[in-house]
PAKEMI-62619 format. One record per residue: residue number from 1; residue in one letter; x, y, z of N, C-alpha, C in turn. Coordinates in steps of 0.001 Angstrom, whole numbers, plus 500000, padded with zeros to 6 digits. Example, Ala and Ser with C-alpha at 12.3 -4.5 7.8 and 13.67 -1.06 7.14 Angstrom:
<filo 1,'A',<513190,494310,507800>,<512300,495500,507800>,<513200,496700,507800>>
<filo 2,'S',<512850,497750,507080>,<513670,498940,507140>,<512900,500030,507870>>
***
This chain:
<filo 1,'X',<711403,798764,230585>,<712345,797810,230854>,<713410,798218,232261>>
<filo 2,'X',<714508,797513,233097>,<714357,798310,234238>,<716097,797820,233920>>
<filo 3,'X',<716990,798597,234068>,<718710,798281,234381>,<719327,798137,235118>>
<filo 4,'X',<720065,797541,235451>,<721085,797149,236441>,<722861,798340,236082>>
<filo 5,'X',<723060,798420,237114>,<724598,798549,236532>,<725318,798483,235639>>
<filo 6,'X',<725186,797435,235314>,<726220,797095,234310>,<725942,797479,232753>>
<filo 7,'X',<724656,797865,233104>,<723752,798344,231496>,<724080,800126,231921>>
<filo 8,'X',<724849,800865,232237>,<725899,801862,232771>,<726831,801957,232426>>
<filo 9,'X',<727171,802588,231073>,<728285,801919,230712>,<729423,804323,230940>>
<filo 10,'X',<730422,804015,231563>,<731411,805457,231002>,<731714,805678,230134>>
<filo 11,'X',<731189,806877,229491>,<731662,806741,227995>,<733595,805868,227500>>
<filo 12,'X',<734141,806388,228443>,<735526,806447,227715>,<736208,804896,228300>>
<filo 13,'X',<734734,803649,228651>,<734800,802139,229164>,<734048,802562,227642>>
<filo 14,'X',<733433,802832,227004>,<731722,801857,226016>,<733311,802476,224980>>
<filo 15,'X',<733947,803325,224590>,<734405,803997,223283>,<736222,802731,223447>>
<filo 16,'X',<736271,801779,224629>,<737315,800779,224115>,<737132,799462,224084>>
<filo 17,'X',<735503,799373,224702>,<734852,798116,224343>,<733399,798002,223578>>
<filo 18,'X',<733275,799207,222319>,<732429,799852,221451>,<732254,797978,221150>>
<filo 19,'X',<732677,797027,220772>,<732432,795778,219467>,<731352,795174,220291>>
<filo 20,'X',<732232,795051,221789>,<731439,794235,222924>,<729966,794534,223182>>
<filo 21,'X',<729988,795625,223098>,<729084,796906,223306>,<727307,796783,222632>>
<filo 22,'X',<728227,796703,221116>,<727589,796603,220190>,<726764,795221,220179>>
<filo 23,'X',<727779,793941,220516>,<727366,792709,220135>,<725881,792593,221297>>
<filo 24,'X',<726288,793024,222404>,<725459,792896,223814>,<723282,793379,223167>>
<filo 25,'X',<724160,794486,222579>,<722879,795630,222097>,<722168,794425,220974>>
<filo 26,'X',<722952,794037,220225>,<722550,793232,219296>,<721786,792599,220126>>
<filo 27,'X',<721943,791313,221388>,<721585,790193,221895>,<720572,791054,222641>>
<filo 28,'X',<720299,792236,222804>,<718724,792971,223487>,<718891,794054,224388>>
<filo 29,'X',<720826,793502,224568>,<720381,794699,225606>,<720499,795740,225142>>
<filo 30,'X',<720353,796989,226284>,<720001,798044,226170>,<721220,799129,226961>>
<filo 31,'X',<722226,800041,226479>,<722959,800287,227211>,<722964,802106,227597>>
<filo 32,'X',<723402,802575,228407>,<723008,804350,228863>,<724723,804219,228812>>
<filo 33,'X',<725142,804952,227903>,<726574,805652,228071>,<726605,806768,228766>>
<filo 34,'X',<726931,807241,229926>,<726907,808462,230433>,<728433,809247,230013>>
<filo 35,'X',<728641,809826,230194>,<729498,810948,230151>,<729750,812367,231531>>
<filo 36,'X',<730813,812344,231987>,<730673,813272,233171>,<729829,812872,233813>>
<filo 37,'X',<729217,811784,234334>,<728189,810992,235406>,<727237,811371,234834>>
<filo 38,'X',<726967,811889,233925>,<725460,812196,233309>,<724940,811400,232285>>
<filo 39,'X',<724072,810802,231857>,<723364,810340,231369>,<723675,810619,229889>>
<filo 40,'X',<724255,810017,228250>,<724770,811060,227071>,<723616,810829,226250>>
<filo 41,'X',<723889,809218,226027>,<723191,808336,225175>,<722926,807164,225171>>
<filo 42,'X',<721959,806358,224506>,<721773,804934,224519>,<721655,804046,223321>>
<filo 43,'X',<722749,803201,223285>,<723415,801621,222293>,<721705,800790,222469>>
<filo 44,'X',<721492,800918,221753>,<720019,799864,220914>,<720508,799059,219988>>
<filo 45,'X',<719525,797840,219781>,<719450,797226,218397>,<719158,798131,217424>>
<filo 46,'X',<719239,798192,216068>,<718400,798886,215063>,<717454,798135,215111>>
<filo 47,'X',<717396,797613,215096>,<715633,797081,214490>,<714732,797774,215978>>
<filo 48,'X',<714749,797400,217218>,<714401,797462,218409>,<714363,799268,218379>>
<filo 49,'X',<715076,800195,217781>,<715307,801484,217159>,<713836,802210,216856>>
<filo 50,'X',<713869,800667,215359>,<712637,801229,214386>,<711398,800811,214411>>
<filo 51,'X',<711163,800078,216009>,<710185,799504,216593>,<709964,800689,217270>>
<filo 52,'X',<710459,801197,218105>,<710165,802251,219036>,<710216,803587,218072>>
<filo 53,'X',<710221,803834,217206>,<709768,804574,216065>,<708479,804707,216068>>
<filo 54,'X',<707894,802987,214948>,<706786,802943,214964>,<705722,802954,215612>>
<filo 55,'X',<706115,802952,217391>,<705677,802866,218180>,<704930,804343,218109>>
<filo 56,'X',<705776,805363,218497>,<705479,806653,218553>,<704912,807081,217184>>
<filo 57,'X',<705288,806722,216270>,<703778,806996,214766>,<702382,806891,215411>>
<filo 58,'X',<702454,805281,216046>,<700820,805345,216233>,<701193,805718,217036>>
<filo 59,'X',<701394,806424,218881>,<700726,806912,219639>,<700302,807865,218170>>
<filo 60,'X',<701431,808424,217759>,<700386,810207,217645>,<699668,809823,216318>>
<filo 61,'X',<698830,809083,215667>,<697526,809299,214915>,<696789,808722,215723>>
<filo 62,'X',<697080,807784,216849>,<695767,808131,217631>,<695339,808976,218354>>
<filo 63,'X',<695849,809221,218394>,<696627,810821,219798>,<695472,812243,218599>>
<filo 64,'X',<695873,812105,217388>,<694809,812525,215753>,<693789,811971,215638>>
<filo 65,'X',<693611,810619,216359>,<692006,810086,215683>,<691332,810828,217134>>
<filo 66,'X',<691954,810645,218197>,<690878,811175,219302>,<690559,812883,219223>>
<filo 67,'X',<691965,813400,218693>,<691380,815331,218251>,<690373,815345,217412>>
<filo 68,'X',<690669,814407,216313>,<690037,814788,215402>,<687638,813876,215805>>
<filo 69,'X',<687887,813014,216462>,<686291,813075,217561>,<685825,814074,218626>>
<filo 70,'X',<686276,814568,218658>,<686344,815685,220355>,<685933,817071,218837>>
<filo 71,'X',<686494,817011,217873>,<685609,817936,216950>,<684250,817967,216073>>
<filo 72,'X',<684553,816566,215956>,<683340,815996,215397>,<682333,815808,216738>>
<filo 73,'X',<682477,815850,217573>,<681462,816063,218747>,<680829,817221,219362>>
<filo 74,'X',<681836,818492,218697>,<681777,819940,219864>,<680873,820585,218487>>
<filo 75,'X',<681170,819603,217268>,<680551,820414,215557>,<679133,820165,216235>>
<filo 76,'X',<678868,818808,216674>,<677610,817593,216657>,<676918,818493,217845>>
<filo 77,'X',<677514,819090,218826>,<676959,819340,220189>,<676127,821473,220022>>
<filo 78,'X',<677502,822320,218917>,<676608,823394,218632>,<677831,823931,219122>>
<filo 79,'X',<679500,823514,219203>,<680072,824375,220283>,<681167,824548,218582>>
<filo 80,'X',<680500,825758,218731>,<681212,826254,217418>,<682132,827460,217091>>
<filo 81,'X',<682393,827824,217241>,<682723,829351,216178>,<683410,829559,215204>>
<filo 82,'X',<683193,830350,214206>,<683720,831227,212631>,<685050,831264,213199>>
<filo 83,'X',<685716,831146,211679>,<687081,830790,211816>,<687065,831963,212262>>
<filo 84,'X',<686886,833630,211792>,<687574,834723,211612>,<687806,835053,213082>>
<filo 85,'X',<686069,835105,213860>,<685910,835240,214840>,<687329,834924,216194>>
<filo 86,'X',<687485,833026,215977>,<688294,832513,216627>,<689612,833077,216540>>
<filo 87,'X',<690880,833310,215320>,<691271,834339,215195>,<691559,834996,215654>>
<filo 88,'X',<690441,836046,215746>,<690669,837310,215598>,<691376,837555,217850>>
<filo 89,'X',<689908,836366,218186>,<689944,836082,219675>,<691828,835411,220570>>
<filo 90,'X',<692443,834946,219268>,<693996,834073,219673>,<693971,835495,219651>>
<filo 91,'X',<694457,836331,218039>,<695399,837755,218343>,<695139,837829,219275>>
<filo 92,'X',<694165,838967,219656>,<693480,839649,221223>,<694534,839138,222421>>
<filo 93,'X',<694716,837724,222725>,<695252,837375,223225>,<696949,837145,223174>>
<filo 94,'X',<697165,836986,222442>,<698326,837067,221688>,<699252,837950,222582>>
<filo 95,'X',<697983,839337,221824>,<698333,840960,222011>,<698614,841385,223813>>
<filo 96,'X',<697889,841023,224348>,<697165,841456,225953>,<698501,840596,226457>>
<filo 97,'X',<698945,839348,225695>,<700166,838629,226345>,<701142,839393,225631>>
<filo 98,'X',<701833,839655,224854>,<702532,840421,224876>,<703234,841748,225259>>
<filo 99,'X',<701918,842325,225907>,<702087,843533,226341>,<702254,843529,227238>>
<filo 100,'X',<701268,842631,227515>,<702437,842777,230121>,<703422,841612,230043>>
<filo 101,'X',<704111,840962,229032>,<705232,841033,229162>,<706247,841801,229102>>
<filo 102,'X',<705942,843162,228106>,<706693,843920,227996>,<706145,845015,229158>>
<filo 103,'X',<705520,844919,229342>,<704928,846287,230746>,<705840,845761,231824>>
<filo 104,'X',<705714,843898,232153>,<706958,843314,233481>,<708314,844144,232828>>
<filo 105,'X',<709018,844394,231913>,<710292,843855,231868>,<710414,845262,232455>>
<filo 106,'X',<709419,846539,231970>,<709840,847832,232334>,<709756,848098,233551>>
<filo 107,'X',<708643,847374,234537>,<708703,847701,235496>,<709691,847045,235944>>
<filo 108,'X',<710785,845964,235913>,<712142,845414,236374>,<713471,845722,235902>>
<filo 109,'X',<712857,846751,235220>,<713864,847744,234945>,<713914,849599,234978>>
<filo 110,'X',<712557,849189,235362>,<713065,850730,236802>,<713388,850353,238874>>
<filo 111,'X',<713350,849043,238554>,<713794,848465,240180>,<715060,848548,239679>>
<filo 112,'X',<715692,848106,238911>,<716650,847262,238930>,<717291,848508,238414>>
***
């Protein structure tokens, strides 16, 4: 959905015209309320917000199904690792990353 200049409302103006803006939102308009010249909040119909939330949940479910399919394909192709080994690898990478960050911090302190 595209926005026009009348859909962008400064906070002070929105406060004074809240009832009118709410009626417009209920009728299908989406308003962007700005504060200090920056977008701050959006005013939309509650049913539309519920619809957006349902779409997001559906998208998350589809992503989880895709992840499960990839996992099953990995199993079928024999691309598996024992859980203990996988956890050990992750812990080693994490420890190496922490050591690297700590080392670069010491170098930065010496320079400073």
